[in-house]
C-alpha angles and dihedrals in degrees: 000000000000097000128052115262120251119246131212121227093261095051091043092050093049093049097044094045098048114013099087092048089052091048095049110023125006124039094220141027135172127207137181115265131181112349096198137034092237089056091050092044090050090051089055091049091051087053102246103182095220095042092048091053091047092047089051091056095056117093118250096241091053091052090047089055092049093048094050091044092239090122128060118249119217121193111265125239126194130206133205123203133179121245126192112241121224140154091277095055097048115107122239116259102192123064137177116239092235136031088225089071121114093238091058091049089047091056091049091051090051090056089049095053095043090053095048093046105037114018110101097185090052089050092053095048096044114088116250095250139249096113122126123179117238090250134014136184114245101213093191125216134297110290099030119103103202138077131196143190119251128193126225089218096052103032121069101222126158111228099299133209107242139171128224128212127221111194139145114262119234115254084244107030119219121185105045135159105247135170086253098057107030091097091053093046091052092055092052136274132208114268088217091070091061124094115267097255091054091048092051090047091056090047089052093046090054091048088055090046090238112142101200138060134185121211119169097223093054098036100049122058101243100201094045112087088187091056093044090049092050096043100039090065089052097050092096088058093046092054096036093055097043121113092228140343120231111210119200088207098167100043127099093204145347092291093058096081133209104259126074136188108227142186117241095231088062091058106038115093115255123255140191135198120227129187108228123187097241103019100045122207104000130184118225126186112220130215130152141198093267095057097104092041092057090042095055096036117106144113091306104052097061089063117106099220091046089054089063092045090052094051098042101043110090091220133020128194109200118205099199131174098274107017147353123271135193131217130180136153090271108035149009126217145167142188091266091052104022095170100036138007122214113250095337092202139120124236097301109073097221101051142053122195092249097034096118096151089120089082088069103021108105090194093052090047095050114129093202090107091056094054093253093302110162109236123170090219112050128225095256093049095046092049088054091049092051089050090052093046093050090054095042094050088062091058123107127235130200086209112032088204086074092065096098100033093052089063093048095093095052088048091054090053090053092045089053094052098039109029088228122139120242114220113189093306098329132089121235095224090048102039095130093051090041094057090055102083128135126214108228099205113003119229132185114291111258116254111261119007125290100179137349116297091250092060124089085227091070092074131060096220135094113264139199118220109217124236125277120278103254120195088269089057114069130208109236097192134055119218110229100176140342128193137169135181134186113240102259100223097038105049090133086075096036091221104180130210121194151130141221115212116201149159118242147124111276114196127195114214140168125230109243132182120260096028104151099169104051117066119190120198120189123218093215139023092248089069117077134165115216121173110286096030114143112226137179116226123197112185113219103183145352129225125200118211135168119247114216108232122223094210137045134048122338086252091053091048092050096046096035124174131300117256129185125230116195124197125186151130131288109223138189129201116282132209097277142036112297091003121128140174125221113245101164152325136271137199125198115199122203097341115169100191101080090161089068088070096039092258137126144182117262137180133060092288096036091237097127125084116211135172116253104244092205089064096038121109136190113249137168127222111208145177129287118265121208135179134178100251093211089070088066094058094078118076108258089001115201092358088066091052093056087068102038144354091221090118087071087081089068095048121151133206122232119177107309099344135080120211105217099178136349089280103028128080127177118203128211096191131098093220091054088051091057089046093053103039104032120118093260099044110136092229142099135200110295125243087259087081092056087070087058094053093232113170130177112296102176092111091057095053103053125134091254092054093047090053090048090050098051097080090053089053096048093049092056094040092055093045090049089050089053091056097048098075125031097187143003096283130079113290124239115274112278134184103250092202090061093045088051092049090052095049094045098044090051090053094049094043089055094044096042103038109008085242128138104223090179091204093144093050120102121253133039122325128163091216092066088084091067100092088048089049090050091051090052093047092050092049090050092047091044092056091042097050090050093051132086088265095071096099090048090056092050090050095050100045101068088047093055092240099112086105085079086075091061087089092069096038117109117249093249094054090051089049090052094050089050091055093050094048093048090054093047091055092049092049092049089053091047089052092051091050094048102038093094094045128089120243095032116189107267103206126142093274090055091055092051094045091050095044115119137201121232089265089056096251121128114283093219137029119224089256091053090047087064091058090047092052092050090049091047094054090054096043095042103036116018096042092043093046089052092053094045094050091047093048091054089046094056095040092052094051097044111059101186095056089041093055093044096050092047090050091051093051093047093049095049099047129037093201133014089244088071093062106103134132114288144085094310092057091044090054089065089098095167093051089052090047091052091053093046090050090049095052091046090057096037114021118194090225103046095156130104107271110216120217128183117226111237127222108295095043130241135256114228122176088350092302126110122236119192125228116288095037117134111221128178144166134178137254089223090061092054093047096054097045103137093193087065106029100029100200088037095168093054121095101230115153090180090077087073097056124073106229131157092215094059093037092238110142130197089251090056091053092048089058092050093051093047088062096040117097110148092164095036121253142232122028110014101007117169108294096206099054095108089051093048095048091050092049092049094050095049095041098048095040096049093041096049090044087058103033147039109224129200139169110263114256112275093014101091097111125130126033091212122060107245118226138165122227114243101144087283119035117278108208147166133207156317102202106221145167131216133210125187112243116245093245088058 
């Protein structure tokens, strides 16, 4: 600051009275400060420099309690201490105007190098090396304008240096790694398309000469629960092995960027002028113990996942609002104090968040204070754990189910250095202490359960771990056993079930009016304690304190009498005998009747409280149980639904959901859609899909298989184009849905079976009926799987008895299955014939047939290959044909988008033969926008997409649904959400492209993409989406490059492409004409 700070009367009095003495004589002096909260508040309003800094260091909830009078105010005191000045403690005087400058980055790189070379603590806490994340971002070199994803399994990289990025996700994330774009991202994508924070991070990595970067949204497949599950448990390794973590501390989201312009007065340390008797008017720079906390605090640091990233990363470079700051395990620095930071601690005086020296500090690990008691986790280490836990519990989470897993990496670090066992938030050697936590401000209990009721992770609120049990404090329970387990089918949420069995004295009591010595504190807002409430109290520990007497001699006043303070858990009955759940905590202050709690005094002096073993019992504290009450309103509830879906005929509607059966709910709400199908949804494909014989097809749709498929696609697209127009005039009107079916079926026949269906060719061909037969089969299966016979089908299939249903199948459905089975047999024979030859045909069938399990055995039996081939035909032909027909429909009835996309294609490629997959095709942003807009308005999979809730339950629209529930929503619902898309029924591709002229921002597009799921998302998304997108891009681009296309005269009609729901979208039209371009 360029002018001296103002001082209130309390600060001025303290300084003028004591400062000179501290400077010349004593090292330390204390002085009275503000006596009341209103005085303190008024000083802040009047802009007292010291009081403003102090106010800014106090947590908002504490200030709120003071302001409302719900917290007691104690008069403040201030202290002054002398500190020796040296070159390291002097503040910087020169600053760059922006944190983007080379000088600022040079300073950051110097900190990085000094830490790596000289910091012993950082070396000890940093893994020895050898770890490479599954995926990394190759940022390229200076002068290049693209980035790409590289895979550990397919790229030979020696253990690389890499940076990680901590940032706040957008409310509606935009750029994400998905199954549909991983192939494109591996080829290379423009840096300019990334959010600003990502672009800045790439620039910084290049300045540090570090080639690789790890960003969660681009290195974890966001619509693959399997990948998220696998990678989330490795995140602690990713951050712990990184060279440095970049923290976008001042940004609200990915578009906020790292770098900031700043004013010098916002950076310079504050100072004051004080008139001293012998020194006159003297200038003093002011800093305080909260300096680094304020500097690094911002929108980012309150996030739960970021907390783990901050603790585990060996080094962190914060890009805050006004300057950069450095944190490592040994030191904190900033631009103002580049060699040293004053009191680099958090709120507690003795600890900093990354101050983990206790792992190696013999003094901190001394057990003397515990009377020689052998604890796996020492005093010093456990104190650091409590400090971290206190700070972590105040963090925010987008998904509360992450509350336990986001601490997992830090717990692993403590496990590694102590050998202790982590039990759902508590430590085995410190279970009694771990049970003694307090909820600061209770909130509603989260739906479902996140952790056992005895764990702090079972609540959504900030908690205060209580102090250690010293020798004068006695444990009043004995731990018998403790076990936890992760719910097997929901490990992506790390929902933990568990119990702690113990011996203790459980007391039943009743809440009465006028009780001044027993204080009960609930864990959640659902628990209240009106007068007359019966409660169960389990004392955990006792504390002996001396009470100062008001009468007697001076010695008696000074010594006082001994009083007992009891602390313990409030319990409620659990599901079984002698089982209980925690619901709160209690404190008993100065209570004489210890026998009431089954306790007694012990020891020669009677100054030790113990439990009376004759009155003790063995009890077990267990997890919370929850259920959606509405499921209990039907006779037999979920049990009945296991037999039949007949209850669906008495469904009811409530708000935006339809209950189709006792265990089946269909939602008509975009928020519910996201809850069901997001990457962390605790669901899997419903049994409905078993009737379709859908098996895993991930091995079919790899990047390698897509590259191998492209020549087959192009061959058929070019031949199809040849047949569209016979001369230079407009072609006769043709039904484009039929044309698209013919093209896509021929491609799939070639890729699936090595067969030439010839459906697109002119002339008679018995195979031309196949698209129609598929449509008939799908409509039959659609009706069948939504009938009460669904569960019968599911039961018959694995037993090989589903042929019994052939009797009710329409003739055309049977005919289609006969075609498919015949081609499967032919392709199997071809595979056997060619397998000893070189240059085998590498179509999709070849990739499936050669796929192996981890043990080296074939991934699919020949019977299973039949199911895969059927799935592939649907995924690769019918869904793509639907999207292709709809794209032409919208382009031919919207002239402006049509002209713009044609101009883009013709300008990018001089000939249609140049149009292949790669960066040039990906740069056709308007073409991709047209396809996206088409699939929003007319999704290929418009049906409800059933998912089965896994153990642990799922929260949908803020309501809990137990395991076994079938939940579903529709792509159609998501695409027509007016809250997201505004003019949702209008074909407007421009909405997908950031452009200052149209007013569309990158943030706008991110919101759209977060709600855009044309192939579904999350567990069980459409396996053929990559194939379909590639087919669409190639077909539309090559066709429009060669031909003009128009709607046939008299066939203009609707603005929305009309489809029928039959699992996929049954469709017809548009009627169109083609004319070869003059250049052709």
